Residue frames as qw, qx, qy, qz and C-alpha x, y, z in Angstrom:
[[0.346, 0.090, -0.662, -0.659, 90.88, 17.53, 17.54],
 [0.523, 0.164, 0.688, -0.475, 87.34, 16.29, 18.20],
 [0.056, 0.046, 0.843, 0.533, 85.96, 14.07, 15.45],
 [0.389, 0.219, 0.285, -0.848, 82.64, 15.83, 14.95],
 [0.683, 0.276, -0.300, -0.606, 81.41, 13.74, 12.01],
 [0.562, 0.173, -0.809, -0.005, 82.48, 10.32, 13.30],
 [0.783, -0.536, -0.046, -0.313, 80.74, 8.41, 16.08],
 [0.220, 0.484, -0.778, 0.336, 83.13, 7.09, 18.74],
 [0.853, -0.292, -0.190, -0.390, 81.93, 3.86, 20.31],
 [0.112, -0.465, 0.822, -0.310, 83.35, 2.07, 23.35],
 [0.684, -0.023, -0.623, -0.378, 82.30, -1.56, 22.97],
 [0.730, -0.338, -0.572, 0.159, 82.89, -2.60, 26.59],
 [0.074, 0.427, -0.358, 0.827, 82.65, -0.19, 29.48],
 [0.435, -0.528, -0.703, 0.197, 81.39, -0.39, 33.05],
 [0.082, -0.547, 0.111, -0.826, 79.95, 2.54, 34.96],
 [0.542, -0.376, -0.707, 0.257, 79.53, 2.25, 38.73],
 [0.162, -0.761, -0.060, -0.625, 77.80, 5.09, 40.64],
 [0.763, -0.637, -0.049, -0.093, 78.49, 3.40, 43.99],
 [0.829, -0.365, 0.187, 0.380, 82.09, 2.19, 43.75],
 [0.575, 0.138, 0.320, 0.741, 83.40, 4.48, 41.01],
 [0.060, -0.134, 0.084, 0.986, 82.97, 7.81, 39.25],
 [0.360, 0.572, 0.674, -0.300, 79.53, 6.97, 37.90],
 [0.450, 0.830, 0.330, 0.024, 78.07, 9.46, 35.43],
 [0.129, -0.884, 0.303, 0.332, 81.25, 11.56, 35.68],
 [0.502, -0.240, 0.725, 0.406, 83.11, 8.82, 33.79],
 [0.482, 0.574, 0.630, 0.205, 80.55, 8.92, 30.97],
 [0.127, 0.978, 0.095, -0.136, 80.92, 12.70, 30.81],
 [0.349, -0.646, 0.530, 0.424, 84.72, 12.35, 30.57],
 [0.528, 0.170, 0.753, 0.353, 84.15, 10.01, 27.64],
 [0.324, 0.830, 0.451, 0.045, 81.80, 12.57, 26.06],
 [0.076, -0.942, 0.138, 0.297, 84.18, 15.52, 26.50],
 [0.403, -0.438, 0.668, 0.447, 86.91, 13.52, 24.77],
 [0.358, 0.325, -0.537, -0.692, 84.66, 12.96, 21.77],
 [0.055, 0.083, 0.995, -0.023, 82.91, 9.74, 22.77],
 [0.459, -0.040, -0.216, -0.861, 79.35, 9.28, 21.59],
 [0.859, -0.123, -0.278, -0.411, 78.21, 5.69, 22.25],
 [0.171, -0.435, 0.826, -0.316, 78.85, 3.11, 24.98],
 [0.753, -0.156, -0.596, -0.232, 77.96, -0.54, 25.25],
 [0.345, -0.558, 0.478, -0.584, 77.32, -0.59, 28.98],
 [0.635, 0.048, -0.771, -0.017, 78.14, -4.02, 30.38],
 [0.738, -0.601, -0.157, -0.263, 76.60, -5.37, 33.58],
 [0.023, 0.602, -0.700, 0.383, 78.96, -5.45, 36.52],
 [0.431, -0.057, -0.894, 0.105, 79.12, -8.64, 38.63],
 [0.527, -0.649, -0.481, -0.264, 76.45, -9.21, 41.25],
 [0.642, -0.429, -0.360, 0.524, 78.91, -8.66, 44.11],
 [0.239, 0.215, 0.038, 0.946, 79.45, -5.07, 42.93],
 [0.409, -0.481, -0.234, -0.739, 75.86, -4.50, 44.08],
 [0.280, -0.318, 0.695, -0.581, 76.30, -6.44, 47.34],
 [0.859, 0.059, 0.021, -0.507, 74.22, -9.35, 46.00],
 [0.150, -0.290, 0.943, 0.064, 74.98, -13.06, 46.41],
 [0.659, 0.082, -0.298, -0.685, 72.43, -14.66, 44.08],
 [0.442, -0.101, 0.856, -0.246, 70.66, -17.81, 45.16],
 [0.570, 0.492, 0.659, -0.005, 68.48, -17.98, 42.05],
 [0.386, 0.344, 0.444, 0.731, 68.27, -16.47, 38.61],
 [0.115, -0.864, -0.422, -0.248, 65.69, -14.00, 39.83],
 [0.528, -0.712, -0.089, 0.454, 68.27, -12.51, 42.20],
 [0.467, -0.011, 0.329, 0.820, 70.03, -11.01, 39.17],
 [0.137, 0.784, 0.538, 0.279, 66.98, -8.87, 38.38],
 [0.219, -0.937, -0.092, 0.255, 68.07, -5.84, 40.48],
 [0.499, -0.371, 0.435, 0.652, 71.51, -6.01, 38.83],
 [0.331, 0.355, 0.648, 0.587, 69.90, -5.85, 35.41],
 [0.028, -0.885, -0.460, -0.070, 67.35, -3.21, 36.38],
 [0.348, -0.813, 0.064, 0.463, 70.08, -0.94, 37.76],
 [0.456, -0.138, 0.543, 0.691, 72.14, -1.38, 34.60],
 [0.208, 0.602, 0.631, 0.442, 69.19, -0.41, 32.40],
 [0.178, -0.932, -0.287, 0.128, 68.38, 2.59, 34.58],
 [0.446, -0.611, 0.257, 0.601, 72.01, 3.70, 34.47],
 [0.411, 0.184, 0.611, 0.651, 72.06, 3.37, 30.66],
 [0.062, 0.827, 0.508, 0.231, 69.02, 5.67, 30.53],
 [0.331, -0.882, -0.054, 0.332, 70.77, 8.22, 32.75],
 [0.492, -0.310, 0.447, 0.680, 73.91, 8.13, 30.62],
 [0.303, 0.473, 0.632, 0.533, 71.82, 8.62, 27.49],
 [0.098, -0.923, -0.372, -0.005, 70.06, 11.58, 29.10],
 [0.386, -0.786, 0.172, 0.452, 73.53, 13.09, 29.67],
 [0.373, 0.807, -0.270, -0.369, 74.39, 13.00, 25.98],
 [0.047, 0.417, -0.887, -0.191, 76.07, 9.63, 25.46],
 [0.835, 0.018, -0.235, -0.498, 73.93, 6.88, 23.96],
 [0.223, -0.388, 0.866, -0.223, 74.32, 3.80, 26.17],
 [0.774, 0.043, -0.482, -0.409, 73.27, 0.32, 25.06],
 [0.613, -0.476, 0.539, -0.328, 72.84, -2.15, 27.95],
 [0.634, 0.244, -0.729, -0.082, 74.48, -5.58, 27.76],
 [0.671, -0.459, 0.328, -0.482, 73.18, -7.90, 30.46],
 [0.821, 0.167, -0.546, -0.017, 74.56, -11.16, 31.72],
 [0.815, -0.572, 0.087, -0.016, 76.48, -13.10, 34.32],
 [0.125, 0.792, -0.596, 0.044, 80.22, -12.76, 34.90],
 [0.834, 0.118, -0.539, -0.001, 82.00, -16.15, 34.72],
 [0.236, 0.318, -0.681, 0.616, 83.76, -15.42, 38.02],
 [0.647, -0.352, 0.095, -0.669, 80.39, -15.81, 39.73],
 [0.881, -0.030, -0.471, -0.040, 81.18, -19.53, 39.91],
 [0.516, 0.168, -0.574, 0.614, 84.05, -18.92, 42.31],
 [0.222, -0.317, 0.288, -0.876, 82.08, -16.44, 44.39],
 [0.780, -0.227, -0.130, -0.568, 79.10, -18.74, 44.74],
 [0.858, -0.023, -0.497, 0.125, 81.11, -21.85, 45.56],
 [0.304, 0.265, -0.525, 0.749, 83.13, -19.87, 48.11],
 [0.436, -0.274, 0.215, -0.829, 79.79, -19.03, 49.74],
 [0.456, -0.104, 0.814, -0.346, 79.02, -22.74, 50.10],
 [0.775, 0.409, 0.068, -0.477, 77.20, -23.55, 46.87],
 [0.762, -0.027, 0.584, 0.278, 78.09, -26.64, 44.84],
 [0.135, -0.289, 0.530, 0.786, 79.59, -26.10, 41.39],
 [0.046, 0.361, 0.838, 0.407, 76.53, -27.59, 39.69],
 [0.076, -0.783, -0.564, 0.249, 74.17, -25.41, 41.71],
 [0.161, -0.630, 0.110, 0.752, 76.24, -22.32, 40.94],
 [0.111, -0.040, 0.698, 0.706, 76.11, -23.15, 37.23],
 [0.004, -0.582, -0.799, -0.150, 72.33, -23.58, 37.43],
 [0.119, -0.798, -0.326, 0.492, 71.93, -20.19, 39.13],
 [0.155, -0.471, 0.366, 0.788, 74.14, -18.51, 36.56],
 [0.089, 0.194, 0.810, 0.546, 72.28, -20.14, 33.66],
 [0.041, -0.726, -0.682, 0.080, 68.97, -18.99, 35.16],
 [0.142, -0.716, -0.057, 0.681, 70.35, -15.47, 35.43],
 [0.113, -0.210, 0.604, 0.761, 71.22, -15.57, 31.74],
 [0.038, 0.478, 0.838, 0.260, 67.74, -16.81, 30.90],
 [0.083, -0.815, -0.424, 0.385, 66.37, -13.77, 32.73],
 [0.173, -0.539, 0.274, 0.777, 68.78, -11.47, 30.88],
 [0.137, 0.118, 0.776, 0.605, 67.54, -12.86, 27.57],
 [0.032, 0.718, 0.692, -0.064, 63.99, -11.84, 28.54],
 [0.097, -0.781, -0.064, 0.614, 65.15, -8.23, 28.78],
 [0.161, -0.258, 0.614, 0.729, 66.71, -8.51, 25.33],
 [0.094, 0.410, 0.844, 0.333, 63.47, -9.86, 23.87],
 [0.052, -0.824, -0.504, 0.254, 61.61, -6.96, 25.49],
 [0.413, 0.741, 0.113, 0.518, 63.98, -4.50, 23.80],
 [0.424, -0.904, 0.035, -0.036, 65.45, -3.29, 27.10],
 [0.486, -0.600, 0.535, 0.342, 68.95, -4.60, 26.34],
 [0.571, 0.660, -0.326, -0.362, 70.83, -5.25, 23.12],
 [0.635, 0.382, -0.669, 0.057, 73.05, -8.24, 23.93],
 [0.875, -0.475, -0.073, -0.052, 74.04, -10.86, 26.48],
 [0.109, 0.734, -0.626, 0.240, 77.28, -11.33, 28.41],
 [0.955, -0.280, 0.076, -0.068, 78.79, -14.63, 29.49],
 [0.348, 0.724, -0.584, 0.117, 82.10, -16.47, 29.28],
 [0.928, -0.223, -0.261, 0.143, 84.39, -18.67, 31.29],
 [0.537, -0.783, 0.121, 0.288, 87.28, -18.09, 33.72],
 [0.530, 0.785, -0.276, 0.165, 90.45, -16.53, 32.32],
 [0.165, -0.646, 0.687, -0.290, 92.45, -18.07, 35.17],
 [0.356, 0.141, -0.923, -0.015, 93.23, -21.65, 36.16],
 [0.674, -0.228, 0.260, -0.652, 90.32, -23.57, 37.65],
 [0.488, -0.120, 0.859, -0.091, 89.48, -27.20, 38.39],
 [0.043, -0.062, -0.838, -0.540, 88.18, -29.41, 35.57],
 [0.009, -0.568, -0.807, 0.165, 84.79, -29.45, 37.31],
 [0.038, 0.720, 0.193, -0.666, 84.55, -25.65, 37.27],
 [0.002, -0.343, 0.572, 0.745, 85.81, -25.49, 33.67],
 [0.010, -0.257, -0.910, -0.326, 83.18, -27.97, 32.48],
 [0.004, -0.689, -0.643, 0.334, 80.42, -26.20, 34.38],
 [0.010, -0.628, 0.078, 0.774, 81.52, -22.84, 32.97],
 [0.024, 0.131, -0.729, -0.672, 81.38, -24.22, 29.45],
 [0.005, 0.494, 0.868, 0.048, 77.84, -25.50, 30.09],
 [0.003, 0.754, 0.352, -0.555, 76.81, -22.02, 31.16],
 [0.019, -0.482, 0.404, 0.777, 78.52, -20.50, 28.12],
 [0.026, 0.142, 0.876, 0.460, 76.79, -22.96, 25.77],
 [0.013, 0.669, 0.712, -0.213, 73.48, -21.98, 27.37],
 [0.017, -0.698, -0.037, 0.715, 74.27, -18.31, 26.77],
 [0.030, -0.225, 0.666, 0.710, 75.04, -19.00, 23.11],
 [0.009, 0.400, 0.891, 0.214, 71.74, -20.86, 22.69],
 [0.017, -0.746, -0.492, 0.449, 69.88, -17.98, 24.36],
 [0.033, -0.572, 0.234, 0.785, 71.56, -15.41, 22.13],
 [0.025, 0.022, 0.812, 0.583, 70.72, -17.39, 19.00],
 [0.026, -0.568, -0.823, 0.000, 67.10, -17.71, 20.11],
 [0.062, -0.806, -0.319, 0.495, 66.83, -14.03, 21.04],
 [0.578, 0.653, 0.233, 0.431, 68.61, -13.01, 17.81],
 [0.174, -0.974, 0.136, -0.041, 71.17, -10.92, 19.66],
 [0.496, 0.595, -0.543, 0.325, 74.93, -10.66, 20.05],
 [0.840, -0.518, -0.129, 0.094, 76.88, -12.21, 22.90],
 [0.152, 0.800, -0.496, 0.302, 79.96, -10.71, 24.52],
 [0.927, -0.247, -0.260, 0.110, 82.22, -13.23, 26.19],
 [0.211, -0.819, 0.496, -0.198, 84.81, -12.79, 28.92],
 [0.999, -0.010, -0.008, 0.045, 87.30, -15.65, 28.59],
 [0.720, -0.426, 0.282, 0.470, 90.92, -16.69, 28.60],
 [0.133, 0.751, -0.401, -0.507, 93.48, -15.03, 26.36],
 [0.344, -0.098, 0.874, 0.328, 93.62, -16.90, 23.08],
 [0.209, 0.000, -0.587, -0.782, 91.53, -17.56, 19.98],
 [0.497, 0.138, 0.608, -0.603, 88.74, -19.50, 21.76],
 [0.307, 0.181, -0.717, -0.600, 88.20, -21.60, 18.65],
 [0.095, -0.237, -0.963, 0.087, 86.05, -24.09, 20.53],
 [0.217, 0.482, 0.442, -0.725, 83.55, -21.30, 21.24],
 [0.364, 0.359, -0.430, -0.744, 83.12, -20.93, 17.49],
 [0.254, -0.036, -0.948, -0.190, 82.28, -24.64, 17.37],
 [0.056, 0.392, 0.755, -0.523, 79.71, -24.14, 20.15],
 [0.303, 0.471, 0.033, -0.828, 78.17, -21.33, 18.11],
 [0.353, 0.223, -0.709, -0.568, 77.99, -23.45, 14.98],
 [0.146, -0.175, -0.969, 0.095, 76.31, -26.23, 16.94],
 [0.117, 0.528, 0.591, -0.598, 73.67, -23.74, 18.09],
 [0.376, 0.648, 0.552, 0.365, 73.23, -22.24, 14.64],
 [0.142, -0.925, -0.119, 0.333, 74.53, -18.86, 15.78],
 [0.553, 0.759, -0.082, 0.333, 76.53, -16.57, 13.53],
 [0.746, -0.291, -0.204, 0.563, 80.02, -16.51, 15.08],
 [0.286, 0.421, 0.046, 0.860, 80.43, -12.90, 13.94],
 [0.406, -0.690, -0.144, -0.581, 77.87, -11.96, 16.59],
 [0.811, -0.507, -0.183, 0.230, 79.98, -13.48, 19.37],
 [0.183, 0.879, -0.249, 0.363, 82.31, -10.75, 20.55],
 [0.800, -0.170, -0.350, 0.457, 85.52, -11.74, 22.32],
 [0.238, -0.962, 0.024, -0.130, 85.91, -8.94, 24.85],
 [0.351, -0.757, 0.524, 0.168, 89.58, -8.03, 25.35],
 [0.929, 0.304, 0.211, -0.012, 90.13, -9.97, 22.16],
 [0.373, -0.487, 0.573, 0.543, 93.08, -10.76, 19.94],
 [0.453, 0.492, -0.374, -0.643, 93.20, -10.68, 16.13],
 [0.134, 0.230, -0.946, -0.188, 93.69, -14.46, 15.90],
 [0.403, 0.203, 0.764, -0.461, 90.21, -15.32, 17.16],
 [0.042, 0.283, 0.793, 0.538, 87.59, -16.63, 14.72],
 [0.084, -0.763, -0.596, 0.235, 85.08, -14.68, 16.81],
 [0.202, 0.846, 0.112, 0.480, 84.70, -10.91, 16.49],
 [0.582, -0.164, -0.390, 0.694, 87.47, -9.30, 18.54],
 [0.159, -0.962, -0.138, -0.172, 86.80, -6.26, 20.67],
 [0.701, 0.224, -0.255, 0.627, 90.30, -4.82, 20.91],
 [0.409, -0.707, -0.222, 0.532, 91.60, -2.72, 23.76],
 [0.315, 0.938, 0.113, -0.091, 91.93, 0.79, 22.29],
 [0.122, -0.833, 0.494, 0.216, 95.74, 0.80, 22.49],
 [0.858, 0.012, 0.496, 0.132, 96.11, -2.54, 20.67],
 [0.159, -0.556, 0.506, 0.640, 98.88, -2.32, 18.08],
 [0.317, 0.159, 0.857, 0.374, 96.97, -4.46, 15.54],
 [0.311, 0.692, 0.462, -0.459, 94.16, -1.95, 15.03],
 [0.231, 0.665, -0.323, -0.632, 95.69, -0.24, 11.96],
 [0.000, 0.211, -0.909, -0.359, 96.38, -3.57, 10.21],
 [0.210, 0.389, 0.887, -0.136, 92.90, -4.92, 10.92],
 [0.286, 0.715, 0.221, -0.598, 91.36, -1.67, 9.72],
 [0.180, 0.537, -0.575, -0.590, 93.29, -1.90, 6.42],
 [0.043, -0.007, 0.983, 0.177, 92.17, -5.51, 6.03],
 [0.507, -0.206, -0.305, -0.780, 88.54, -4.49, 6.50],
 [0.339, -0.112, -0.905, 0.230, 88.25, -6.91, 9.43],
 [0.504, -0.652, -0.336, -0.455, 85.11, -6.87, 11.55],
 [0.550, -0.188, -0.563, 0.588, 86.19, -5.67, 15.00],
 [0.238, -0.902, -0.225, -0.281, 85.44, -3.05, 17.63],
 [0.349, 0.407, -0.465, 0.704, 87.37, -0.98, 20.17],
 [0.623, -0.676, -0.373, -0.122, 86.96, -0.92, 23.93],
 [0.017, -0.715, 0.465, -0.521, 88.42, 0.48, 27.12],
 [0.696, -0.265, -0.656, 0.126, 87.19, -2.22, 29.52],
 [0.042, -0.454, 0.358, -0.815, 86.97, 0.66, 31.98],
 [0.421, -0.281, -0.845, 0.174, 85.92, -0.88, 35.30],
 [0.254, -0.649, -0.057, -0.715, 84.99, 2.32, 37.15],
 [0.767, -0.502, -0.368, 0.156, 86.24, 1.27, 40.56],
 [0.132, -0.945, 0.212, -0.211, 87.81, 3.82, 42.89],
 [0.761, -0.501, 0.394, 0.122, 90.08, 1.09, 44.23],
 [0.653, 0.011, 0.538, 0.533, 91.52, 0.60, 40.71],
 [0.245, 0.811, 0.083, -0.525, 91.38, 4.02, 39.04],
 [0.307, 0.682, -0.468, -0.470, 91.79, 3.98, 35.27],
 [0.265, -0.175, 0.941, 0.118, 91.65, 0.20, 35.02],
 [0.856, 0.035, 0.267, 0.441, 91.83, -1.34, 32.49],
 [0.320, 0.122, 0.138, 0.929, 92.28, 1.93, 30.63],
 [0.068, 0.348, 0.407, -0.842, 90.41, 5.15, 31.33],
 [0.419, 0.638, 0.606, -0.224, 87.05, 6.34, 29.98],
 [0.244, 0.832, -0.161, -0.471, 88.73, 8.84, 27.62],
 [0.468, -0.368, 0.710, 0.375, 90.84, 6.14, 25.99],
 [0.565, 0.414, 0.676, 0.229, 88.77, 5.06, 22.98],
 [0.295, 0.940, 0.168, -0.030, 88.24, 8.64, 21.72],
 [0.216, -0.853, 0.395, 0.263, 91.87, 9.58, 22.39],
 [0.536, -0.227, 0.734, 0.350, 93.42, 6.54, 20.72],
 [0.546, 0.610, 0.554, 0.150, 91.09, 6.86, 17.73],
 [0.144, 0.982, -0.012, -0.122, 92.05, 10.50, 17.34],
 [0.343, -0.687, 0.562, 0.308, 95.77, 9.68, 17.58],
 [0.628, 0.101, 0.718, 0.280, 95.45, 6.91, 15.00],
 [0.451, 0.802, 0.376, 0.112, 93.81, 9.30, 12.54],
 [0.040, -0.972, 0.172, 0.155, 96.19, 12.18, 13.22],
 [0.436, -0.541, 0.652, 0.305, 99.20, 9.92, 12.72],
 [0.523, 0.461, -0.484, -0.528, 97.81, 8.56, 9.46],
 [0.155, -0.190, 0.967, -0.065, 97.63, 4.99, 10.79],
 [0.255, 0.484, 0.837, 0.014, 93.92, 4.78, 10.01],
 [0.001, -0.274, -0.357, -0.893, 91.69, 6.93, 7.83],
 [0.392, 0.021, 0.325, -0.860, 88.51, 8.69, 8.89],
 [0.732, 0.079, -0.407, -0.540, 86.60, 6.22, 6.71],
 [0.573, 0.051, -0.800, 0.171, 88.16, 3.32, 8.59],
 [0.016, -0.016, 0.626, -0.779, 87.33, 4.94, 11.92],
 [0.578, 0.029, -0.029, -0.815, 83.75, 5.37, 10.76],
 [0.736, 0.043, -0.625, -0.256, 83.57, 1.66, 9.97],
 [0.376, 0.058, -0.795, 0.473, 85.05, 0.66, 13.34],
 [0.051, 0.103, 0.552, -0.826, 82.75, 2.87, 15.39],
 [0.560, 0.226, 0.098, -0.791, 79.52, 2.81, 13.38],
 [0.695, 0.253, -0.504, -0.446, 79.29, 0.14, 10.69],
 [0.397, 0.174, -0.885, 0.168, 80.82, -2.70, 12.70],
 [0.151, 0.070, 0.752, -0.638, 78.77, -2.33, 15.89],
 [0.618, 0.224, 0.006, -0.754, 75.62, -1.90, 13.83],
 [0.649, 0.233, -0.666, -0.282, 76.32, -5.22, 12.07],
 [0.283, 0.109, -0.885, 0.353, 77.13, -7.02, 15.29],
 [0.056, 0.201, 0.709, -0.674, 74.43, -5.70, 17.61],
 [0.027, 0.557, 0.750, 0.357, 71.65, -4.69, 15.25],
 [0.155, -0.763, -0.354, 0.517, 71.51, -1.14, 16.65],
 [0.405, 0.810, 0.172, 0.388, 71.73, 2.27, 15.02],
 [0.542, -0.412, -0.074, 0.729, 74.81, 4.38, 15.70],
 [0.259, 0.768, 0.341, 0.476, 73.87, 7.94, 14.78],
 [0.305, -0.113, -0.236, 0.916, 75.00, 11.46, 15.60],
 [0.020, 0.795, 0.602, -0.079, 72.06, 13.66, 16.64]]
């Protein structure tokens, strides 16, 4: 069963032509019924880059935008999301940079990413904080970078995806309110239903039917990393179409609810159009 009249949107996917399947992964998504991808920037080290300034993120962003264009040309509409992975702090400090300097470089990279959004070359920003234990100094610096990302997203009138610890991240909602940003436009990647932010749920999450019945604003994702060293991680590129199809076939969600998840919700969050050509 291919859902011909329903867009199928993966809210968080990586495609890596160097270290993974590249375009082949996008085509697998398409053959399974997928139609739209929010293509999230991979970390700088995936491109062999150790940034020393915000400008050093430019080739990362340029390659992501070019890749989104190639995916779109192959029949899957790809929306670029640009930003700086919170784990950059650890990478940069391991390379000899101070925590404060690393935070400054990351914040500058986000400022550059916001320029691409304002130019219409990307639809959202990506930031966050470590999902693993770190020192108080790193935690505070990471929160400064995240607050900067929220301020940039509010100013650029765009959504922000965050990579953070498991949990509701209620303090991030407070950060958003302090910046005047609508918390519904902050997407908790790999989210849980309990967050006050908008959760992007892994496609196999058991809460999807309940949230759909409640009319909750949420999206579905694979968090596919596209790394040959970790094939199928987190779940494969076919996952969002397959799980959506299974949910409909089993009667756990209706086609109308699927339409809302894959079209109406991302349109509200990101300000894009999700259409079937």
